[in-house]
N, C-alpha and C positions, 0 to 999 in steps of 0.2 A: 762755887770753887769746892776744888777736889780737897782732900783729906787724904794721910798715910794709912796703910794696914794696920802701922803700928798700934795708931790709937784706938782698935777697935777691942782687943783688949781680949784675945783669941786668944781658947786654949793654946798650949804650947804644940801639940801634934797638927793641928790647924793652923798656925803660925807659920811651924815650920816647911809644913809643906809649899804655903803660898808665898813664901824668901824664895822655894825652890822650882817657883816658879815665876819665877822674876815679878813681882807684881809687887809693885810699892804703893803708887797712886792711883785711890779709888775713883770711879768714872761716877756722875751726877749720880744715875739711878743706883750705884754702888751705896754713896753715903747715905742716901737717905733711905733708902729700902734697909738695907742691914740693920742699921740699933732697932726699926721698929718691928721689922720680922721678932726679933731675939726679944722681944717685948712679948711674942703673943698672940698680937692682933691680927684678924683678915687683911689683907694689902691686895690694893688694884693698883699694879703698876704698869706705866705707858711711857715709853723712850725711845729712841729711837733704837734701829736695829744694830747689831752690831756695838754696842753698847756698852757688855756686860752682864744682860739680865741673868743667864744663871751662874754666875757667883753671888749675884744679888741673893738671886732663894738657896740658894746651896749651902756657903758659907755659916750664913743663920741657924741653917736645919739641923747642922753638922753639929754645931754648938751646941743646939740644945735637948741632943740625942746623946753625947758622952755619955748623959749622968745613967742612960741603959745599954750602956757597952758591958760586954763580957768575953771572959776567955774559955767558957765554955762551947764544949763544941755538940754539945744536946742543942736542935731543933729550935727546944722551947725556949731555949732563952736567947733569942733570935727572931722572934716576930716582926711582923711589918711594921713598923711606925710610921715609915712616910711613905707616900705615893705620888710621884711625876709624870704627871700622863702628857705624852706629846701625840699630833698630828699624824708624822712619817716616822718611818722605820730610821733613813739616814738619821736626820735631826734625835731620835729617840736612844740611836748609838753614840750620838756627839758630845748628848747629855750622860749618860753613862759612864764613859769613858775621863771627860769633865769629874766627874763627885768622884770616883774611882781615885782621879791625881786626889784633892784636897783629902781623901778618908785615908790616903796610905799608910799617914803612921798612928792610925786609932785602930780600935779592934770592931769597927761596926761594916757591916757587911753590907754590899750593895747588887745590883743584878740589874738585866734586860733584855723583856722579852718583845718581841714584836713578831710580827707576822714571812711569810715569804721562809721560814727556817724551820727545822726539822723541831716538835714541841721535846722531844726526848731529853737534849743537852739545858735546855733549859729548865726540865719537870725536879732535873736531877740537881740543880742550884737550887731550886725554893725550896725544895724536901733537905736542903740541908740547914735552910732556915736565913734571911736577906731583913737587914733592917731598914733600909733602903732598897726602894722596886722600883724601876721606869721603866714605862710600859706604853704602848699605843692600844687603844681603846677596845679591838676586835681580838687580839690574840691574849690579852688580858682574859675575856668575858671568858674564852677558850679556855684559858688554866684556871680561871672560877668556878665552873660547871664540871673540868675536869679532878674540881677538889685536893687538885694541885697551890692554891694562894687562898689563904686567908687573911681578910682584914678589917677583923674585927679588932683589931687594937692601932689602930692606923689611928694618929694624932694629926699626921698635916696632912695634908691634898695641894698640890703644884698644878695651876693648869695654863703651859707653856703654850705660847701663842692662841690663846685664848680665844679673842676673836674666831678664832680655826676649830678650834672647838666643841665652840655655840652655834655654832649655825648648825642648821637642819641636818647637813649629813651623820652629825658626830654627835645630835645629840640624843636621841635611843640610846646609843652605847654608853654616852656618859650618864644618862638616868640611870639605868638598870646596874652601871657601877657605882655611885652613888647610894644606890637603895644598901647596898653591903658593907658600908657604913656606918661609925658610930656618928649620931648627929652631932656631936661636940665633938669637935674638931677644928681645927686653925686651917683655914683655905687663903691660897694663893693663887692668884692670877696674873700673871707678865703677855704683854705683848706691845707691838710695835705699831698698830693699830686698831679701834675702838670706835665703831657707829653708836648712834646712842641708842640703838634697838639691841644692841648686844652689853651696854653698859644697863639698861632694865633687866634685863634677861641676869646678867651676873648676878647683879643686886638680889635675886630671889634664892642666889646661893652661898652670900657673902652674910655676915652680922657682922654691923656697925665698922664698914670697913672704912681702913684708913687708903685716899686715893692721890698717889704721888706719881708728876706727870714733871718729869724732870724737863720736857719741851711744848712747842704745841702740839695739841692731839695731831697723828697724822703727816707731823711733818717730816721728812726728807732729810739724811745728812748736808750738812753745808758743804762737806768735804767733798760731794758726787756733783759734775757738771753734769747737766740735764742736757742731751739736745734731743732738739726731734726734726727728723730731717723727711719730707716729701719725697714718697718713691712708690709704685704701682709694685704688684704684685711681681709681674716678668724683672723687675732689678732690682731685690730688695737679695739676693747676692751678691749681685754685682755690687750694691751698697756695703754690705759687708767686708769683701776685700779694697775696695777702694779707702774705708774708713781706719781695716788694719795697718795698711800702707803709707798712709797721709799721717799715721798715728804713732806707726812704729810697735805696732799690739804684740806681747807674742805672747798674750790665754786671756781668755776669755768667755761667760759663759754668755748661750742665745738662747731665749726662752722663743716657745711657742703653744699654743692654745690647744696642739691636739696632741695624742701620742701618734697618729700616724702622720700627720705634719712633721714632730720630732724625729722618725725614724726615717723620710723622703729626705728629709732637709741634710740628716748627718749622709748620710749616704752619697747628697748630689756635692757637699765640701767636700768629703775625703775622697770623690775622685776630680776635685778641682785641685787635690794637690794640698790639702792641709790636712793635720794631724786633728781626727775628731771623733769622739766616743757619742751616744746619745746616753740619757740616761730618762726612763718613764716608766707606767705603773707595768706596764707589759711584761718589764726587762723580768727576770727571775730577783733574784732580792742575791744572791753571787755576783750577777752581772752588775749591778748595779752599785754594789762595792767594791767589784773590780775597776767600775769605770771614773768611782770618782778617787779612788787612790790612784790612777794612775792620771789624772786630771791636777793631782796634789803633789804627783814626784816628777808632774811635767813632762812626760810619754806623752799625752794629748795638751794639743793649745787651744780645743774649741770642745766643750762641753755644751751638747744641743741639749737641751733639757721642758721640760713642762714645767707645773709648778709645785710637783713633787717635791722637789728643789728651789724652791722660791722661799719656804720658810727655814730661818734659823743655823744653815751653814753657817760655817765660821772658817773658810777656808782662804790663808793668810795672803798679803798683794794680791790680790784679782786687779787687773787695771783697768779691768771694763765688763760692761752689762750688755748685751744686745736685746733689744724687745722686737726679735722679727714679727711676732703677731703683738698688738696691739691689746692688755688684756681685760675679759670679759668686764670682771670687778677691779673697780678701780684702788683697793686695800692690795690687789696683789702687786700692781706696781711699782705701791711703797717696798715691798718687799721682796719683788727682783731686784730694785738696783741698792740694795743692803747689802746685796752680796758683792760689792764692791764698795770702797772709804770705808773701810772697817776701821777699827783703832784709832779713827783718829789720821788713817794715811788717805791720801786721795786718789780718783777713781772718776770712771767715765759712763756715765750711762745712755745709751745713741737708742731712738724708737725709733722705727722707721713705721712712716705713719701713709697707709693708702685712701686713697676717695672717699670707702668703703666706713673707715674709723672715725666719723667727725663724733659721733655722738661719744665714743668710747673716751675719746681725747677732751670734750668737752665734759667727762665724769673727772677724770683724773685733776682736769683744771680746778673745777669744783674743791674736789676733796684735797689738793695742797694747797688751794690758797694762792697759785700764781699765773700769770698769763702763759700759755703757750705759744712762743711763735712758731713757724714750721719755714722749716729753712729748704734748700733747693742745694742738693750733691751735685758736683762735675765728675764726671768719667773722664778716668783714660782709655784711649784706644784697645791698649792691652788687655784690660781685665775680661776677665769669660763671661760667655752667653750663655744661657742654658739655651736647652731643644728647645720647652715649649718658648720663649721668646721667640728665635726665631721661625716656629712654628706660626704663632699672631703675624707676625710681623709680614709673615708673608700670605698670610689670610687675607691683612687688610691690603697688599698692595694688588692683591686677585678682584678686588671688588666685593660689595659689599652684596650682589647675586646671585655669583657664581655657587658653587658647592664646596663649601669648605676644608673635606676631608681632602677634593682636588690640589685645592689651589696647594695644600699644604704638604702633598706628595710631589707635584710637578715646581716646587721651589728650588732644590737641588737644581734640574733640570733647565730651571730656568738660568740660574747663576750658570751653567756651563756655558750656556746662548751668550749669555753677555760677556762673560771672558772670550769666546770663541770673536765675536764681534770686536775686542778692545774698547770697547766703552758701554757705557751705561745706559740702556734701553729708556726711550721717555715712559714717565708717570700714566699719562693719556692710554696707554695700551693697553693699562690695566685694568682702566677704571668700566664697571658697568658691563653688557653681555659680552662673552666669549666666543666668536664662533667656535663649534665644533671640529676638532683635529681630522681631517681624512682618515681614514686607517689604511696600517700598510701592508695587512695580512691578505692575500691572494685570494685564502678561503672566501672571505666574506665578501670578496668582489666576481663571482662565480657565480652564474645563473641559477637555481632550483633546480633539481633536480628529481622525480620519484627514485623511490629508492624498490621498486615493485615495479612488476608491470602494471601497468594500467586496468588486464580483463583481470586480474587477478584475487583470489574470490582473499576477502580480510582475515587475517590471524586467527580472532574467534571463532571467524565461523569454519573455519580447516580445524581447529581445536577441535569443535564440536563433532565434527564428522570422523575424526583421528580414533584408530580402535583404540582399545583400551583395554590396558595391560593390565591379566588378573592381585598384580603386588601393587602397592600403591610408592607413588614417588617418591614415599618421603623413606620408604624401609631399603634402607643401602643390602647390594647386595653380599650374601657370606665370599671373604676372600680364601678360595682355594689353599689349603696348606697339601703338601707330599704328606702324603705317610707314610709312617713309620715303620708300621710291619702289617703285610699284606693280609686282608681278613680271611678268615677259614671257611669252606663253604659247608652248610653242614650236607655229611651224608645222605644220596637218598634209600628210604625204604626199603629194603626185600618186600614188606609183605604187602 
């Protein structure tokens, strides 16, 4: 049961900002976490994605930091008191914007630092002094080593998307950062998924934590309709077109497992008439932010992305999510489909499953504790078909024993021949061995003719007997140039 924000007794600046943002009733994670964080205890919070975890830790932190607010311009009066760590640049930027809105009527300062951007503007903000620092681990370490960020007065540490922060990729950087912090601090961990291994690891960073789980661990939102369609790799783009058309969808996330696959799929969908943008780790930060803004504003219909966009991004009213590739980690499935059906809205999650994805689907089934039923999808004839699909069809029709490259090259010619006869030629003609086609080039039908006389000496013998020049063949002769002045001949001596 939710309660009102007015029951929290927030300070007037925070209450005014919350009311201005239209917040009235708290979500379950907010109703349970905010009172606990206000007491200064460590918290491990698990809740479905899209349920307002950012406000659940930001508002109580700002409330407790109000005792440190100062109108002084001296950086010494504004040391870092709260550190919020996040795994991706986009999520860090989003959380920083939310915190700035909550603190707009206070004298507390906040800023964000993340990679892919020039360090100079970030350094200027840090030198001014900030109470709340939002950061990604790599860039924060850069600023620590450059003496731009001093963390010896940090009182609160927040690990958002904690399961990702504590995995093997981020753990070394996280351990280095925590070594710069005071041992006496409040630590808050929030995520939508917590594996048993992550929970055990998190216990080493927390002191008598309060565990808050507002839903069954790793549970997906009930507002998201989950559908699993059987589709081979050649038909997946066609399946996306079909679902978009039958459901009348205007916008959607499309998740793939690799950067290269992301770029290729985006280009293919763009060629097929869909307004598409790509978002992956090889894009510059400026390109990534522009792609997000274009998607938020409606200039782009489909955002093709890797799991860099699977965590925490809050874009309202996105009706659907497509898993073009089944994720390698089952936890990523929960985060991916959480990009739709946010804040109580309804959404659709479509996963396209090929024959090699059986193990990955079984992992998802085990995680969400739901039986997954694969459905067939019926395609309309006017749906676009990719070149790869046409090529492989030609390969199959040509038979399994021929040269595959010849089969693909000859496919258009075979189609023209069928059209010329006005009908489809029998499939039996394409099975098994295909006799070689006679060449029409007269050059290959001529008998062999020797290029030299039979009694002529071989070229290498002729080379031996040829007179050798005194000048090497590799030295180019000097070019003759007309003289501008006539050379003066020396006069003969009379003696």
